[in-house]
LOZA-44316 format. One record per residue (C-alpha): residue number from 1; residue in one letter; x, y, z. Coordinates in steps of 0.1 Angstrom, whole numbers, padded with zeros to 4 digits. Example, Ala and Ser with C-alpha at 12.3 -4.5 7.8 and 13.67 -1.06 7.14 Angstrom:
BEGIN
num; residuo; x; y; z
1; a; 0123; -0045; 0078
2; s; 0137; -0011; 0071
// end
This chain:
BEGIN
num; residuo; x; y; z
1; x; 1579; -2044; -2272
2; x; 1544; -2031; -2275
3; x; 1535; -2049; -2243
4; x; 1564; -2034; -2225
5; x; 1554; -1998; -2233
6; x; 1519; -2007; -2224
7; x; 1530; -2017; -2189
8; x; 1555; -1988; -2185
9; x; 1531; -1963; -2170
10; x; 1522; -1988; -2142
11; x; 1559; -1995; -2134
12; x; 1565; -1957; -2134
13; x; 1537; -1950; -2110
14; x; 1547; -1978; -2087
15; x; 1582; -1966; -2086
16; x; 1572; -1931; -2079
17; x; 1550; -1941; -2050
18; x; 1579; -1961; -2034
19; x; 1602; -1931; -2037
20; x; 1577; -1908; -2020
21; x; 1571; -1933; -1992
22; x; 1608; -1935; -1987
23; x; 1611; -1898; -1985
24; x; 1582; -1895; -1961
25; x; 1596; -1922; -1939
26; x; 1629; -1905; -1939
27; x; 1613; -1872; -1929
28; x; 1593; -1888; -1901
29; x; 1624; -1905; -1889
30; x; 1643; -1872; -1890
31; x; 1613; -1854; -1872
32; x; 1611; -1881; -1845
33; x; 1648; -1886; -1840
34; x; 1668; -1869; -1813
35; x; 1661; -1856; -1778
36; x; 1641; -1825; -1768
37; x; 1668; -1804; -1750
38; x; 1647; -1772; -1746
39; x; 1611; -1760; -1750
40; x; 1607; -1724; -1758
41; x; 1573; -1707; -1755
42; x; 1567; -1676; -1777
43; x; 1537; -1652; -1778
44; x; 1525; -1658; -1743
45; x; 1515; -1626; -1726
46; x; 1490; -1633; -1698
47; x; 1496; -1670; -1695
48; x; 1528; -1682; -1679
49; x; 1552; -1702; -1701
50; x; 1552; -1730; -1675
51; x; 1514; -1732; -1678
52; x; 1517; -1737; -1716
53; x; 1544; -1764; -1710
54; x; 1521; -1782; -1686
55; x; 1496; -1789; -1714
56; x; 1523; -1805; -1736
57; x; 1527; -1842; -1738
58; x; 1564; -1838; -1746
59; x; 1587; -1825; -1720
60; x; 1625; -1817; -1719
61; x; 1645; -1849; -1720
62; x; 1619; -1868; -1740
63; x; 1626; -1880; -1776
64; x; 1610; -1861; -1804
65; x; 1578; -1880; -1812
66; x; 1556; -1868; -1841
67; x; 1525; -1884; -1826
68; x; 1530; -1869; -1792
69; x; 1538; -1835; -1807
70; x; 1505; -1837; -1827
71; x; 1486; -1846; -1795
72; x; 1502; -1817; -1777
73; x; 1490; -1793; -1804
74; x; 1454; -1806; -1799
75; x; 1457; -1803; -1762
76; x; 1467; -1767; -1764
77; x; 1438; -1759; -1787
78; x; 1414; -1778; -1764
79; x; 1421; -1754; -1735
80; x; 1403; -1726; -1753
81; x; 1430; -1702; -1743
82; x; 1446; -1697; -1777
83; x; 1434; -1685; -1810
84; x; 1463; -1702; -1828
85; x; 1491; -1726; -1819
86; x; 1522; -1737; -1839
87; x; 1548; -1763; -1828
88; x; 1581; -1766; -1848
89; x; 1615; -1780; -1842
90; x; 1647; -1760; -1844
91; x; 1676; -1784; -1838
92; x; 1671; -1799; -1804
93; x; 1647; -1771; -1794
94; x; 1609; -1774; -1796
95; x; 1594; -1739; -1804
96; x; 1558; -1734; -1792
97; x; 1543; -1703; -1807
98; x; 1509; -1692; -1794
99; x; 1484; -1664; -1801
100; x; 1463; -1659; -1770
101; x; 1425; -1654; -1772
102; x; 1416; -1619; -1760
103; x; 1398; -1611; -1728
104; x; 1363; -1597; -1730
105; x; 1362; -1562; -1716
106; x; 1325; -1555; -1721
107; x; 1294; -1571; -1737
108; x; 1268; -1550; -1753
109; x; 1235; -1555; -1773
110; x; 1224; -1532; -1801
111; x; 1191; -1532; -1820
112; x; 1170; -1550; -1793
113; x; 1137; -1533; -1785
114; x; 1114; -1561; -1777
115; x; 1137; -1579; -1752
116; x; 1155; -1560; -1725
117; x; 1193; -1562; -1721
118; x; 1189; -1578; -1687
119; x; 1170; -1608; -1702
120; x; 1196; -1611; -1730
121; x; 1225; -1610; -1705
122; x; 1209; -1638; -1685
123; x; 1208; -1659; -1717
124; x; 1244; -1657; -1728
125; x; 1273; -1676; -1711
126; x; 1301; -1651; -1719
127; x; 1309; -1625; -1693
128; x; 1334; -1596; -1689
129; x; 1369; -1608; -1679
130; x; 1362; -1642; -1695
131; x; 1384; -1654; -1724
132; x; 1368; -1648; -1758
133; x; 1365; -1678; -1781
134; x; 1346; -1681; -1814
135; x; 1330; -1713; -1803
136; x; 1315; -1697; -1772
137; x; 1303; -1667; -1792
138; x; 1285; -1689; -1817
139; x; 1269; -1709; -1789
140; x; 1256; -1676; -1774
141; x; 1243; -1665; -1808
142; x; 1223; -1697; -1810
143; x; 1210; -1692; -1775
144; x; 1199; -1656; -1784
145; x; 1182; -1668; -1815
146; x; 1164; -1695; -1795
147; x; 1152; -1668; -1771
148; x; 1138; -1648; -1800
149; x; 1122; -1678; -1816
150; x; 1104; -1686; -1783
151; x; 1089; -1651; -1785
152; x; 1078; -1658; -1821
153; x; 1105; -1639; -1840
154; x; 1120; -1665; -1863
155; x; 1132; -1638; -1887
156; x; 1156; -1624; -1861
157; x; 1193; -1623; -1868
158; x; 1222; -1619; -1844
159; x; 1257; -1608; -1857
160; x; 1286; -1607; -1832
161; x; 1311; -1580; -1837
162; x; 1344; -1574; -1817
163; x; 1361; -1541; -1811
164; x; 1398; -1546; -1803
165; x; 1414; -1528; -1774
166; x; 1449; -1525; -1760
167; x; 1464; -1553; -1739
168; x; 1446; -1579; -1760
169; x; 1411; -1570; -1748
170; x; 1379; -1568; -1769
171; x; 1345; -1554; -1766
172; x; 1319; -1579; -1778
173; x; 1288; -1564; -1794
174; x; 1258; -1585; -1805
175; x; 1241; -1566; -1833
176; x; 1205; -1578; -1834
177; x; 1178; -1574; -1861
178; x; 1147; -1585; -1843
179; x; 1124; -1586; -1874
180; x; 1086; -1590; -1872
181; x; 1067; -1616; -1852
182; x; 1064; -1648; -1871
183; x; 1027; -1653; -1869
184; x; 1006; -1684; -1874
185; x; 0988; -1678; -1905
186; x; 0967; -1710; -1907
187; x; 0960; -1741; -1886
188; x; 0948; -1771; -1906
189; x; 0935; -1805; -1895
190; x; 0936; -1837; -1916
191; x; 0916; -1867; -1908
192; x; 0889; -1851; -1886
193; x; 0854; -1862; -1895
194; x; 0834; -1858; -1862
195; x; 0846; -1823; -1853
196; x; 0851; -1793; -1875
197; x; 0883; -1774; -1878
198; x; 0869; -1745; -1860
199; x; 0859; -1767; -1830
200; x; 0894; -1782; -1828
201; x; 0910; -1748; -1829
202; x; 0891; -1740; -1797
203; x; 0906; -1771; -1781
204; x; 0942; -1764; -1788
205; x; 0963; -1736; -1771
206; x; 0979; -1724; -1804
207; x; 0958; -1699; -1822
208; x; 0958; -1683; -1857
209; x; 0969; -1647; -1858
210; x; 0941; -1622; -1856
211; x; 0940; -1584; -1849
212; x; 0922; -1589; -1816
213; x; 0950; -1611; -1801
214; x; 0973; -1582; -1794
215; x; 0973; -1591; -1757
216; x; 0981; -1628; -1763
217; x; 1012; -1647; -1776
218; x; 0993; -1678; -1784
219; x; 0994; -1669; -1821
220; x; 1032; -1672; -1822
221; x; 1049; -1705; -1829
222; x; 1062; -1724; -1799
223; x; 1073; -1760; -1803
224; x; 1065; -1767; -1766
225; x; 1030; -1754; -1771
226; x; 1026; -1776; -1801
227; x; 1034; -1806; -1779
228; x; 1008; -1794; -1754
229; x; 0983; -1791; -1783
230; x; 0988; -1828; -1792
231; x; 0980; -1838; -1756
232; x; 0950; -1814; -1754
233; x; 0935; -1830; -1785
234; x; 0941; -1865; -1772
235; x; 0923; -1857; -1740
236; x; 0895; -1840; -1758
237; x; 0889; -1870; -1781
238; x; 0892; -1895; -1752
239; x; 0865; -1876; -1733
240; x; 0843; -1877; -1763
241; x; 0845; -1915; -1767
242; x; 0872; -1919; -1793
243; x; 0894; -1944; -1775
244; x; 0915; -1952; -1806
245; x; 0923; -1916; -1814
246; x; 0959; -1906; -1821
247; x; 0978; -1876; -1835
248; x; 0998; -1890; -1864
249; x; 1019; -1858; -1869
250; x; 1020; -1821; -1861
251; x; 1040; -1802; -1887
252; x; 1049; -1765; -1886
253; x; 1060; -1751; -1920
254; x; 1078; -1718; -1922
255; x; 1073; -1697; -1953
256; x; 1105; -1688; -1973
257; x; 1104; -1652; -1961
258; x; 1102; -1664; -1925
259; x; 1071; -1643; -1918
260; x; 1044; -1669; -1913
261; x; 1038; -1705; -1901
262; x; 1014; -1730; -1914
263; x; 1006; -1757; -1889
264; x; 0991; -1790; -1899
265; x; 0978; -1817; -1876
266; x; 0972; -1851; -1890
267; x; 0951; -1875; -1870
268; x; 0931; -1907; -1869
269; x; 0899; -1904; -1850
270; x; 0887; -1940; -1850
271; x; 0852; -1950; -1839
272; x; 0832; -1938; -1809
273; x; 0831; -1962; -1780
274; x; 0805; -1966; -1753
275; x; 0809; -1980; -1718
276; x; 0801; -2017; -1717
277; x; 0799; -2037; -1686
278; x; 0807; -2017; -1654
279; x; 0816; -2038; -1624
280; x; 0836; -2037; -1591
281; x; 0857; -2066; -1578
282; x; 0864; -2065; -1541
283; x; 0891; -2086; -1524
284; x; 0890; -2067; -1491
285; x; 0876; -2086; -1461
286; x; 0843; -2073; -1447
287; x; 0837; -2050; -1477
288; x; 0805; -2054; -1497
289; x; 0803; -2047; -1535
290; x; 0769; -2030; -1535
291; x; 0778; -1998; -1517
292; x; 0807; -1992; -1541
293; x; 0785; -1998; -1572
294; x; 0762; -1970; -1560
295; x; 0789; -1944; -1560
296; x; 0798; -1950; -1597
297; x; 0782; -1922; -1617
298; x; 0782; -1938; -1651
299; x; 0766; -1969; -1665
300; x; 0765; -1992; -1695
301; x; 0756; -1974; -1727
302; x; 0771; -1940; -1717
303; x; 0797; -1925; -1741
304; x; 0832; -1934; -1730
305; x; 0851; -1907; -1711
306; x; 0886; -1911; -1697
307; x; 0882; -1884; -1671
308; x; 0851; -1901; -1656
309; x; 0873; -1932; -1650
310; x; 0899; -1911; -1632
311; x; 0873; -1894; -1611
312; x; 0857; -1927; -1602
313; x; 0890; -1940; -1589
314; x; 0891; -1911; -1565
315; x; 0855; -1915; -1555
316; x; 0859; -1952; -1548
317; x; 0891; -1946; -1528
318; x; 0873; -1921; -1506
319; x; 0842; -1944; -1502
320; x; 0863; -1973; -1491
321; x; 0883; -1951; -1468
322; x; 0851; -1939; -1451
323; x; 0841; -1975; -1445
324; x; 0872; -1980; -1424
325; x; 0898; -1993; -1448
326; x; 0929; -1971; -1447
327; x; 0950; -1991; -1471
328; x; 0933; -1995; -1505
329; x; 0944; -1997; -1541
330; x; 0918; -1991; -1568
331; x; 0928; -2000; -1604
332; x; 0906; -2000; -1635
333; x; 0908; -2031; -1657
334; x; 0898; -2021; -1692
335; x; 0887; -2045; -1720
336; x; 0883; -2028; -1754
337; x; 0859; -2047; -1777
338; x; 0864; -2032; -1812
339; x; 0835; -2053; -1827
340; x; 0809; -2040; -1802
341; x; 0826; -2006; -1800
342; x; 0824; -2009; -1762
343; x; 0848; -2007; -1734
344; x; 0842; -2029; -1703
345; x; 0855; -2014; -1671
346; x; 0861; -2034; -1639
347; x; 0874; -2015; -1609
348; x; 0896; -2038; -1588
349; x; 0895; -2028; -1551
350; x; 0922; -2046; -1532
351; x; 0943; -2039; -1502
352; x; 0971; -2015; -1509
353; x; 1006; -2015; -1494
354; x; 1006; -2007; -1457
355; x; 1024; -1974; -1459
356; x; 1025; -1946; -1434
357; x; 1035; -1910; -1438
358; x; 1069; -1906; -1421
359; x; 1072; -1869; -1425
360; x; 1062; -1840; -1448
361; x; 1091; -1819; -1461
362; x; 1083; -1784; -1474
363; x; 1108; -1764; -1495
364; x; 1108; -1732; -1515
365; x; 1087; -1711; -1490
366; x; 1109; -1682; -1482
367; x; 1082; -1660; -1468
368; x; 1052; -1682; -1461
369; x; 1054; -1702; -1429
370; x; 1054; -1740; -1430
371; x; 1023; -1741; -1409
372; x; 1003; -1722; -1435
373; x; 1010; -1751; -1459
374; x; 1008; -1780; -1435
375; x; 0973; -1771; -1422
376; x; 0959; -1774; -1458
377; x; 0970; -1811; -1459
378; x; 0945; -1838; -1454
379; x; 0973; -1860; -1443
380; x; 0995; -1856; -1412
381; x; 1027; -1874; -1402
382; x; 1018; -1908; -1389
383; x; 0986; -1912; -1410
384; x; 0981; -1941; -1433
385; x; 0991; -1929; -1468
386; x; 0961; -1922; -1491
387; x; 0967; -1910; -1527
388; x; 0933; -1894; -1530
389; x; 0939; -1873; -1499
390; x; 0973; -1863; -1512
391; x; 0957; -1850; -1544
392; x; 0931; -1831; -1525
393; x; 0959; -1816; -1503
394; x; 0977; -1804; -1533
395; x; 0946; -1788; -1546
396; x; 0940; -1770; -1513
397; x; 0975; -1756; -1513
398; x; 0971; -1744; -1549
399; x; 0938; -1728; -1539
400; x; 0956; -1706; -1514
401; x; 0968; -1687; -1544
402; x; 1001; -1678; -1527
403; x; 1023; -1699; -1550
404; x; 1033; -1698; -1586
405; x; 1040; -1735; -1586
406; x; 1031; -1764; -1563
407; x; 1048; -1798; -1567
408; x; 1039; -1826; -1544
409; x; 1056; -1860; -1547
410; x; 1059; -1892; -1527
411; x; 1094; -1906; -1521
412; x; 1105; -1937; -1501
413; x; 1110; -1933; -1464
414; x; 1135; -1948; -1440
415; x; 1117; -1982; -1440
416; x; 1096; -2001; -1466
417; x; 1064; -1992; -1448
418; x; 1071; -1955; -1446
419; x; 1069; -1927; -1472
420; x; 1080; -1891; -1472
421; x; 1059; -1864; -1489
422; x; 1080; -1837; -1505
423; x; 1063; -1804; -1512
424; x; 1081; -1778; -1533
425; x; 1065; -1744; -1538
426; x; 1075; -1713; -1557
427; x; 1061; -1681; -1541
428; x; 1045; -1653; -1559
429; x; 1035; -1618; -1550
430; x; 1004; -1617; -1528
431; x; 1003; -1579; -1522
432; x; 0984; -1557; -1546
433; x; 0976; -1520; -1552
434; x; 0947; -1516; -1575
435; x; 0931; -1486; -1591
436; x; 0897; -1490; -1608
437; x; 0872; -1472; -1629
438; x; 0838; -1482; -1642
439; x; 0802; -1475; -1647
440; x; 0770; -1492; -1636
441; x; 0734; -1482; -1640
442; x; 0729; -1485; -1603
443; x; 0760; -1465; -1592
444; x; 0768; -1444; -1622
445; x; 0805; -1436; -1630
446; x; 0828; -1448; -1602
447; x; 0865; -1448; -1592
448; x; 0881; -1471; -1566
449; x; 0914; -1478; -1550
450; x; 0924; -1508; -1531
451; x; 0953; -1521; -1511
452; x; 0954; -1558; -1502
453; x; 0979; -1583; -1487
454; x; 0965; -1619; -1489
455; x; 0995; -1634; -1470
456; x; 1002; -1610; -1443
457; x; 1036; -1616; -1427
458; x; 1036; -1651; -1443
459; x; 1008; -1662; -1419
460; x; 0981; -1666; -1446
461; x; 0961; -1636; -1431
462; x; 0941; -1613; -1454
463; x; 0942; -1575; -1449
464; x; 0923; -1553; -1472
465; x; 0915; -1516; -1475
466; x; 0892; -1504; -1502
467; x; 0877; -1470; -1512
468; x; 0852; -1461; -1538
469; x; 0838; -1428; -1551
470; x; 0809; -1428; -1574
471; x; 0782; -1406; -1587
472; x; 0755; -1423; -1566
473; x; 0774; -1445; -1542
474; x; 0807; -1441; -1522
475; x; 0822; -1463; -1496
476; x; 0853; -1472; -1477
477; x; 0859; -1505; -1459
478; x; 0887; -1522; -1439
479; x; 0887; -1559; -1434
480; x; 0910; -1585; -1418
481; x; 0906; -1623; -1419
482; x; 0925; -1650; -1400
483; x; 0918; -1682; -1419
484; x; 0928; -1705; -1390
485; x; 0917; -1688; -1358
486; x; 0932; -1703; -1327
487; x; 0947; -1730; -1349
488; x; 0913; -1743; -1359
489; x; 0898; -1744; -1393
490; x; 0878; -1713; -1386
491; x; 0880; -1682; -1407
492; x; 0876; -1653; -1383
493; x; 0878; -1615; -1390
494; x; 0864; -1581; -1387
495; x; 0851; -1553; -1410
496; x; 0849; -1515; -1406
497; x; 0828; -1497; -1432
498; x; 0812; -1465; -1443
499; x; 0787; -1464; -1472
500; x; 0769; -1434; -1487
501; x; 0742; -1440; -1513
502; x; 0721; -1416; -1533
503; x; 0684; -1427; -1535
504; x; 0671; -1394; -1547
505; x; 0659; -1408; -1581
506; x; 0641; -1438; -1565
507; x; 0630; -1425; -1531
508; x; 0640; -1388; -1526
509; x; 0666; -1394; -1499
510; x; 0703; -1402; -1492
511; x; 0714; -1430; -1469
512; x; 0746; -1434; -1449
513; x; 0758; -1466; -1432
514; x; 0787; -1467; -1408
515; x; 0798; -1494; -1384
516; x; 0818; -1526; -1379
517; x; 0814; -1563; -1377
518; x; 0831; -1594; -1364
519; x; 0826; -1627; -1382
520; x; 0836; -1664; -1383
521; x; 0830; -1692; -1407
522; x; 0840; -1728; -1408
523; x; 0833; -1759; -1429
524; x; 0811; -1787; -1415
525; x; 0819; -1810; -1444
526; x; 0837; -1806; -1477
527; x; 0806; -1789; -1492
528; x; 0787; -1776; -1462
529; x; 0798; -1745; -1444
530; x; 0784; -1723; -1417
531; x; 0790; -1686; -1408
532; x; 0783; -1662; -1380
533; x; 0785; -1624; -1379
534; x; 0778; -1597; -1354
535; x; 0776; -1561; -1366
536; x; 0769; -1528; -1350
537; x; 0760; -1500; -1374
538; x; 0745; -1466; -1375
539; x; 0720; -1459; -1403
540; x; 0711; -1424; -1413
541; x; 0683; -1412; -1437
542; x; 0694; -1377; -1447
543; x; 0688; -1350; -1474
544; x; 0651; -1359; -1476
545; x; 0634; -1339; -1503
546; x; 0607; -1315; -1492
547; x; 0583; -1331; -1516
548; x; 0592; -1367; -1506
549; x; 0567; -1392; -1494
550; x; 0554; -1388; -1459
551; x; 0566; -1423; -1451
552; x; 0602; -1413; -1462
553; x; 0600; -1381; -1440
554; x; 0590; -1402; -1410
555; x; 0621; -1423; -1414
556; x; 0645; -1393; -1415
557; x; 0672; -1393; -1389
558; x; 0698; -1416; -1373
559; x; 0694; -1450; -1356
560; x; 0716; -1479; -1343
561; x; 0713; -1515; -1353
562; x; 0729; -1544; -1333
563; x; 0726; -1574; -1355
564; x; 0735; -1611; -1353
565; x; 0736; -1630; -1386
566; x; 0739; -1667; -1394
567; x; 0744; -1684; -1427
568; x; 0744; -1720; -1439
569; x; 0757; -1729; -1474
570; x; 0758; -1761; -1493
571; x; 0778; -1757; -1525
572; x; 0784; -1784; -1551
573; x; 0792; -1761; -1580
574; x; 0823; -1768; -1601
575; x; 0833; -1731; -1598
576; x; 0820; -1703; -1576
577; x; 0831; -1676; -1601
578; x; 0819; -1691; -1634
579; x; 0799; -1722; -1627
580; x; 0789; -1746; -1655
581; x; 0774; -1774; -1635
582; x; 0763; -1783; -1600
583; x; 0740; -1765; -1575
584; x; 0741; -1745; -1543
585; x; 0717; -1736; -1515
586; x; 0722; -1708; -1490
587; x; 0701; -1699; -1460
588; x; 0707; -1667; -1440
589; x; 0691; -1652; -1409
590; x; 0696; -1617; -1394
591; x; 0683; -1609; -1359
592; x; 0685; -1573; -1347
593; x; 0676; -1562; -1311
594; x; 0705; -1572; -1288
595; x; 0712; -1536; -1282
596; x; 0705; -1506; -1304
597; x; 0671; -1492; -1312
598; x; 0660; -1515; -1340
599; x; 0645; -1550; -1337
600; x; 0636; -1573; -1365
601; x; 0641; -1609; -1378
602; x; 0651; -1612; -1415
603; x; 0653; -1646; -1433
604; x; 0665; -1652; -1468
605; x; 0669; -1684; -1489
606; x; 0690; -1685; -1521
607; x; 0697; -1713; -1545
608; x; 0706; -1723; -1580
609; x; 0713; -1752; -1603
610; x; 0735; -1752; -1634
611; x; 0732; -1775; -1664
612; x; 0759; -1779; -1691
613; x; 0740; -1784; -1724
614; x; 0771; -1785; -1746
615; x; 0804; -1768; -1751
616; x; 0800; -1732; -1737
617; x; 0762; -1737; -1734
618; x; 0750; -1734; -1698
619; x; 0714; -1733; -1685
620; x; 0711; -1718; -1650
621; x; 0681; -1717; -1628
622; x; 0685; -1694; -1597
623; x; 0661; -1679; -1572
624; x; 0658; -1662; -1539
625; x; 0631; -1654; -1514
626; x; 0631; -1633; -1483
627; x; 0609; -1621; -1454
628; x; 0615; -1595; -1427
629; x; 0593; -1589; -1397
630; x; 0595; -1563; -1370
631; x; 0598; -1573; -1333
632; x; 0575; -1551; -1313
633; x; 0579; -1524; -1339
634; x; 0574; -1517; -1376
635; x; 0602; -1525; -1401
636; x; 0623; -1494; -1409
637; x; 0629; -1481; -1444
638; x; 0665; -1491; -1449
639; x; 0659; -1526; -1435
640; x; 0634; -1535; -1462
641; x; 0640; -1553; -1496
642; x; 0644; -1532; -1527
643; x; 0639; -1553; -1558
644; x; 0647; -1545; -1594
645; x; 0678; -1539; -1615
646; x; 0703; -1568; -1613
647; x; 0679; -1591; -1595
648; x; 0649; -1584; -1617
649; x; 0661; -1572; -1651
650; x; 0637; -1551; -1672
651; x; 0628; -1531; -1641
652; x; 0648; -1502; -1626
653; x; 0666; -1503; -1593
654; x; 0639; -1505; -1566
655; x; 0615; -1505; -1595
656; x; 0593; -1532; -1581
657; x; 0574; -1530; -1548
658; x; 0553; -1507; -1527
659; x; 0553; -1471; -1538
660; x; 0538; -1438; -1526
661; x; 0508; -1430; -1548
662; x; 0515; -1393; -1550
663; x; 0553; -1390; -1550
664; x; 0561; -1424; -1566
665; x; 0589; -1429; -1541
666; x; 0599; -1465; -1536
667; x; 0593; -1476; -1500
668; x; 0608; -1511; -1499
669; x; 0590; -1543; -1489
670; x; 0588; -1570; -1462
671; x; 0583; -1599; -1486
672; x; 0600; -1607; -1518
673; x; 0610; -1635; -1542
674; x; 0628; -1636; -1575
675; x; 0636; -1664; -1600
676; x; 0658; -1664; -1631
677; x; 0662; -1688; -1660
678; x; 0692; -1679; -1681
679; x; 0709; -1696; -1711
680; x; 0745; -1687; -1718
681; x; 0757; -1696; -1753
682; x; 0786; -1689; -1776
683; x; 0782; -1664; -1805
684; x; 0805; -1682; -1829
685; x; 0834; -1659; -1821
686; x; 0868; -1672; -1810
687; x; 0866; -1682; -1773
688; x; 0896; -1661; -1763
689; x; 0876; -1629; -1772
690; x; 0855; -1638; -1742
691; x; 0821; -1626; -1756
692; x; 0791; -1648; -1749
693; x; 0754; -1642; -1754
694; x; 0725; -1649; -1731
695; x; 0688; -1652; -1731
696; x; 0669; -1648; -1699
697; x; 0635; -1646; -1683
698; x; 0631; -1631; -1648
699; x; 0602; -1636; -1624
700; x; 0596; -1619; -1591
701; x; 0576; -1597; -1568
702; x; 0580; -1575; -1538
703; x; 0552; -1565; -1515
704; x; 0538; -1556; -1480
705; x; 0546; -1526; -1459
706; x; 0536; -1522; -1423
707; x; 0514; -1504; -1414
708; x; 0492; -1507; -1445
709; x; 0479; -1474; -1459
710; x; 0456; -1464; -1488
711; x; 0484; -1439; -1498
712; x; 0506; -1468; -1508
713; x; 0504; -1487; -1541
714; x; 0512; -1523; -1535
715; x; 0506; -1557; -1552
716; x; 0519; -1592; -1547
717; x; 0512; -1601; -1583
718; x; 0542; -1616; -1601
719; x; 0563; -1595; -1626
720; x; 0579; -1612; -1655
721; x; 0605; -1599; -1680
722; x; 0623; -1614; -1709
723; x; 0655; -1603; -1726
724; x; 0689; -1609; -1740
725; x; 0723; -1597; -1733
726; x; 0760; -1598; -1739
727; x; 0789; -1606; -1714
728; x; 0825; -1598; -1723
729; x; 0854; -1608; -1702
730; x; 0876; -1580; -1717
731; x; 0912; -1571; -1710
732; x; 0898; -1541; -1692
733; x; 0875; -1560; -1669
734; x; 0841; -1577; -1671
735; x; 0815; -1558; -1692
736; x; 0778; -1568; -1692
737; x; 0749; -1553; -1712
738; x; 0713; -1566; -1706
739; x; 0683; -1557; -1726
740; x; 0651; -1565; -1706
741; x; 0615; -1560; -1715
742; x; 0587; -1564; -1689
743; x; 0559; -1586; -1702
744; x; 0539; -1587; -1669
745; x; 0540; -1557; -1646
746; x; 0520; -1532; -1626
747; x; 0511; -1497; -1636
748; x; 0533; -1481; -1609
749; x; 0564; -1502; -1616
750; x; 0595; -1485; -1630
751; x; 0609; -1500; -1663
752; x; 0645; -1501; -1675
753; x; 0653; -1513; -1710
754; x; 0691; -1513; -1709
755; x; 0713; -1522; -1679
756; x; 0751; -1518; -1682
757; x; 0778; -1529; -1658
758; x; 0815; -1522; -1665
759; x; 0845; -1523; -1642
760; x; 0882; -1526; -1644
761; x; 0913; -1527; -1622
762; x; 0948; -1517; -1632
// end
């Protein structure tokens, strides 16, 4: 008996379960039994009842099936047309009750100050007259939050609110609390031994927040920028010899109050590698190894650098191409010896696939003509394909500065030996209206205005009109340049100009220059270019002071100059604006006398070499020399050289050279030379501030006036100055301050301790 009662609860539970299953089965049978005689749709207002019935998997005449009814319910919800759906049976009738989702009447944004409504509207997918659903709203909320996070506002919140209107319509309002910018408080590095944290912070794009970064967004967190930072560090270490370097992780931690980020890079540097054996293997017929070895610019024992290998591939490809081999494939074979800490590199030069350029397709240029892009290509249709020339073509198209983006890719052609080059560009504005203000020691306070179109009518032509008004110098000039004159690689154009300069402080007179010029320039090789210019100008020495030098008073009046100029430039600098390495040499000649009333020959030679001594350390050596001689007449005042100021710091403008003994007026010279040695170096400030220091010494002289006179003080002795300065690439334009002290000078020279140059364009 005791065992029976012990088992009783089990029997009871089992029996109860069987009863419930029987009831459920009976209910299901009852629900599934019978035929659907009628389907009634209730609650539909905008949507036709037949449309609702079309989504059902049960139609009139079908048996009642619980599974098909359940699937019909899910099908109706999946349409997104309904906020609620209910299906129930009433006898032989299936009742479908729906509540339609409302229609959006208007979408509004409230609380947004940093991002305009237009940008927010472009981000959301919902639009007026579209059906409102909570899923779509939540998706748009996430899109808006992502937009704010990309701008560095991780504390932003977006709350959707609806305002119900008649006829089942709603106004959708996104209430936005933008919050403060989530700044990057600290960037830390773990595992770096060779380079300090401060050096690595200069390498990456992401920056720590500082007060002076108000013009930059690099101090806000961006996951895409963090991915770029990993690649920038990898390239930096590879170019410093760390072939085993890898970034283990890059973690961004957000503080609980969502106001700051802490970013941590964990890395493994590995050892420094050197180049081991450097060799070239040639499999092409009639191609010697020795000429190719000579073009390799690194050797065994140099620190490993990945960029040097890439550059050498291009150099070898070009060298083989010039030797008559159109189809070439250069591949580096790298052998890493971890014991020797050396990397052996063998460049395999073999015959590449015989592929020809079938055609060049250009897309995206709405305004710019195809020809403007095609003429920059070093490949034309029918040429043997060359990857080095393709890369150089892409660079030339980018250097036009007409396009925001330039994508060049190679795709298969209509046959195995043909390829198609696809060029996709995204145009940008090439017209500009600029207003400027500034100050320089030479010109005083100045204001200028300029109008320029660099891609006139989409033809690549450059049209520019500039005007400047200053305390001591005013000018207006109009210039036009056709970069491919007569469909040749000849840049031709003309200039019209008027320049008025106040020389009262230096020489007690004012000068005016007005006239025009035509010019043409063309490349002879990739680095050598030649230019020609003819100018016709009127020169006027006016407002001569009564107490001015007799030599100045003799030059008073107007005269005409007809001048032919020639220049030859060889330029191997890495940048013409801010060079860090390379050199240039420029020779120019001016011959006046083919018309007009002035005859002379002026020659000038300029050159410079730049040495990178380390990161942001650049030593530059530059110099110039010039000579002018009259042809059957003396050299006139305005045609002479005036030295000092920018070209010989520590001395005033026209502060060096022949001078009137009595009035101290500068008379200019017929011979001159200058030489500069300058060291640019960082000041330990963040690189994005753009402030660098410099130490310099300038050497030069200016002498000889014809005819010679005892009333003139003159000396060919060298003048030397030393000094220091600051250069700031500011948001308002470049600013330079030089402090120069003459250490060797003549008694009649004019000194200048501080020289300031400041200019900006808005």
